[in-house]
N, C-alpha and C positions, 0 to 999 in steps of 0.2 A: 783267741780263747774259745773253748768249747764248753757247752753245758754237759753234753755227752759226746761219745765218739762220733755220733751222726748229727748232732744238733749244735749249730753255731751259737755263740753268745750274741744276743741282739744288742748292738751298741749304737743304733741309729740316733737316738735322742741325745746320747752323751757326746757323740763325735761330730754331729752335723746340725745345721739349721734345717728343720723339716717343714716344708710348705705343702705337704701332701693334703689334698682337699678334705679327705675323710678322717685324717688322724690328728689334726691340730687341736680340737677340743677334747680329745680323749686321753691326752697325756696325764698320767697319774700324778697327783701331788705326792710329796714326800711322805705325808701321813698315810696316804692310801697305799703307798709302796710298802711301808712298814706293816700296816695292817694286813696287806695281802700275804706277806710272808708268814705272819703269825697265825693267820686263818686259812692257810693254803690247803688244808685237808678238806675233803669233799663236804662233809656235814658239820664243819667246825662251828658254825653259828648255832647249831642245834644243842650245844652243851647244856644250855639253860632253858631249853624249850619245855614248857609245862602246859598243862591244860589251859586253853582248848587246843593246843598243838597246832598253832598257826604262826607263820612268819611275822605278821604284823603285831603279834602279841609278845614277841621276845624283847625283854628289857636289857639283857646283857649278852652281847653288845647292844647299844641303845637303838635297835631297829624300830621298835614301837614308837619311840620319840621321833625318829626320822619320818615315819609315815605321817604323823600329825603335823610336824614342822614343815614338811614339803608341801602338804596340801595348803597350809596357810600361805606359804611362800608363793605358790602359783595362784593364789586366790581361787581355789577350788575347794570342794568339800571333803572328798575322799581320794586317797592315793593307794595304789598297789604297785609293787615291783613286778616286773616281767623280764623275761630273757630277751631284751631288745625291743625296739620300737615296733618291729613287725609283729611281735606277739601281742603287743598292745592293740594293734589294728585287728588282729585275729580275735581277741577277746571281745572287743566291742561289736564287731560284725556278727560273730556267732550268737550274740545276745539279742540283736535287734533286726537282723536282716533274714528274711525267709527266702527259700528257693523261688526264683522267678521274680523277686522284687527288683524294680529299677533302682539303681544306685548311681550317685554322681561322684566322679573323680575329676581331676583337671588334666589339661594337656601337658602339665609339668609334674604330674604325680609319679612317685617312685613305684617301681614294679611290685614291691611288696604290698602296696595298697591294692593294686589290681589282684594280686594273688590271694589276699585275704577275702576279697569279694568273690573271686572265682571259686574258691573253696566252698563258699556258702551257696553257690549256684545263683548268684545275683545277675541281673541284666545290667551290664556296666555301660555307662555313658560318660563322655568327657565334656567338660566345660572348656571352650577354646581360649587360648591366650590372645591378647590383643597385639597390635603392631609393636608394642614396647615390651613384649614378653611378660606381660602382667595378667593375672587373673583378676577380673573386675566384678563388682556387684552387678553391673549392667549385663555382662555376659552370663553370669550365674542365673539371673532372673530369666533371661531369654531361654536358657537351656532348660531350666525347670519347667517352663511353660511348654517347650517343645516335647520334652520327654513325657510329661504328664499327658499331653494330647496324643502322642504316638502310642503310649502303652496303656493308657486308661487308668494309670496308677500314679500317685505321688511318690517320688523317690523316698526310700526308707532311710537314707543317710546321705550326707554330702561331706566328702573329704576335701580339705583345703590345706595347702602348704603355707605355713607361716613364712618360711624361707625355702625356696625350691633348690634342689640339688644341681640343677642344670646351669642356672645363671647366678644363683645367690641373691635373687631379688626378694624384697619384702612385699607381700601381697595385701590386698584390700580386705583383710579378714573380717573386721568389724562390720563393714558394709555387706559383705557376703552372708555373714551370720544373720544379720537383720533381715535380709531378703528371704533366706531359707526358713527362718522362723515364722514368717508370714504364711508359709505353706505347711507349717508344723513339721519341718524336716530338721532332725538333729544334725549338728555340725561337729565334725571331728577335726581338730587342729593337729596337723603333722608338725610337731615342734622339734624334729630331730636335729635341725640346724639352728635352733633358737633356745630351747630349754637348757639352761646351764651356761650359756655364754652371753645372753642378752636378757633384759627384763621381759618377763612374760606374765601377764595378768589375765587369766582365763575368763573371768567374769567381765572385765572391761572390754575384752574382745568379743564377748557374747557367745562363746562356744560352749558346747555341752561336754566335750571330751578334749583333754590335752594329752598328747602322747609325746614322751621324751625318750631320748637315747642316752643311756649312761656312757657307753663306750664311744659315742660320737661327740658328745657335747658336755658331759658331766664329770670328766676326769675319772672315769671308772673302768674297771676291767670288763672285758667282753665275755659272754653277751649279757648286757644289762640295760634296763630301761624302766619306764614307768607309764602307767595309765592313770590319769586323774579325771574325776567327773564330779557332777553336782549331785545333791541329794535326790534330785528327780530321777536320775538313772542309776544311782548306786546299788539299789536293791535288785536291779535288772542285771547289770553287768557283773556284780559281785554276789549273785545269788548263791545260797548255800545248798549243798546237796540234800536231796529228799529221798534218795534211793534206799531200798532195803533189800538185803539178800533174801531170796525166796526160800532157801534151805536153812541158812544160818540165822536169818533174822537180823543180820548185822546192819548197823547204821554208822554214819561217819561224822557225827557232830556238826560243826560249822565249817567244814572244808568248803571252799568256794569252787564251783564247777568250772568256770572259765579259767581259773587260776590252776586247775588240776591239783588242788590242795595247796601246796607251796610251790614257789617259783625259783627264787634265788637262795641257794642253800649254804653257800660258803664264801669264797673269796670275792665273788661278784657283788654280793650283798654288802659285805663289810667294807669293800673298797669304795662303793658308792656312798655309804654312810660316812666313811672317814674323810672323803673329799668334800662333803657337803658344806662345811663352814667356809672353805676357800671358794667354793663355787658361788655361794650366796654373796660373798664379798666381791668376786671378780665381775659379776654382772653389773655392779655399780660403776664400773670403769669402761663401759661399752663405748662411750664417746671416744675414748683414747684409742681403743682397738680400731674403730672406724677411721680415725685420723691416720693411723698407721697403714690401714688398707689403702687409703687414698694416696698416701705417699708412694707406695709401691706401684700402684696403678699409673700415677703420673710419671714415674720414672720409666716404666715400660712404654708408655705412650710417647715418651720423648724419642724412642727409637723409631725412625721413619718407617711407615708402613704397618705399624702395630695399632690394633684397635681393641678396646674393651667392649665386649658384647653385653656385659651386664650393665645395670644402671650406673650412670655417672652423674655427679660424684657418687662414689660407693657409699652404700648404707649398711654393708655387711662385709665380712672378711673373706668370704668365698667369692672368687672372681673368675669369670670366663673370659679368656683372652684369645684374640685372633692374630696370629703372626704369619699368615699366609704370605703377606707381602714384605716380611722382614726376615725372621729366622728361617722360615721355610725356603726362602730364596737361597740362603746359605746352604741348607740341607741338600738342595738340588745338585750342588757341585762339590760338596764336602766329601772327603774320603770316608767319613763315618756316617754319611747320609743324615737321616733324622736323629741319630743317636748323638750327634755332636753336642746338642744343647744340654741334655742331661749329663753327659760326660764332662762338659766344661763347667757346669754348675757344681758337680761333685768335686772337681778340682778346687773350686772356690769354697768348699765346705757346705754346700747346699744340696739337699735332695728333696724328692717329693713330686717332681714333674715326671710323668710317665715316660720311660725311655722310648725314644722314637717319635715323640710328639713335638711337632713344630708347626702344625697348622692351627687347630683350635684345641685348647687345653685349659685346665683349671689349676688354681693354686689357692692356698688359704694362709693368711698371715696371722691367724689368731694366736695369741699368747706369746708372740715374739717381743723381745725387749726393743727399746728404741735403737740400741746399738746393733742388734741383729737386723732390724729393718734397714738401717744404713748399709750394712754389708750386702743384703739382698739387692738393694737398688744399685749399688756400685757394681756388683757382679754382673747383673743383666746388661748394664751399659758398657762395661768393659768387654764382655763377650761380643756385644754388637760391634764395638769399635775394632776389636781384633779381627773381625770378619768383614770389615769394610762397609758396615752399615752406618748410615748417618744418624747421629744423636744430637738433638737440638738442645 
């Protein structure tokens, strides 16, 4: 089937079990799909926009209610929608980081964290990971001391991943935030792989900013995300415009500078709002998602030579796997080379592993049913046996 002569119909989620690392938490709910169709025109949510002409004041659809409810859900004070987590990073950094300021990220930070700081002209420094691929409070404290001594300035901000994209490990956020606050350094939580799929309590973690990704973990269309903060920083990050036209004398009400006025104007906003009830419910079942993650990890580890490079037992659904001594051995002699694995998985109704990957790769089991988990486990082990690999 075709959408147009040149655009194929996307049937990935309908025809396959998708274990793509970045797509699992972004599958739209049925409600969001219906809302997306109804509000597909560009400025659709602006039908009922009235003074003061700002997204977070729109009552129909209930976007204003969403802003209040989402802040409460995250145990933060104020929330704004943004076009993806990266724009949340950008909004915070542009508000509190000056050119030349030292800033801290981690050895597991996403490139967009670096980019937001580079754009601001920050002096960027990394907190190293430990031997277990964790970011610890101890390493954060040592790095704060080092950077402060080297630069003569205390870092303006510290970024920390709740769950990193490389290993899917959960990090020592509360301890890191406690250390950072001893130096009066605000802490930004990158919750791209946590907000919307597992419980997140910003104040319990002690962070100043929570950034979420709608299209990665909140069952929302792309690009969508959120930035949440406390009352302490709300007036800084969500400052309203003070500019005045020097010829016309025009002013622009309470438009927020870092938000460029409004952010999500149509399908992205309403999709996020439509999925929110289901998202709030699904985080309550995180233990079961982790159980399923461990089931697949154990099934893969039963293939001789396979190692999980993420924490074991798994505490998250994103997993980094090393098959250098298992599936890659097959790839070295298989006529399809490294593509045999993704090809074989697709024959079994499973997609999401990058074609050609048989050395170190990632997958995500989030949102799969118990039956689908069983199919995935069986498929990996059957492919191993078909290619003469030992399965215990």
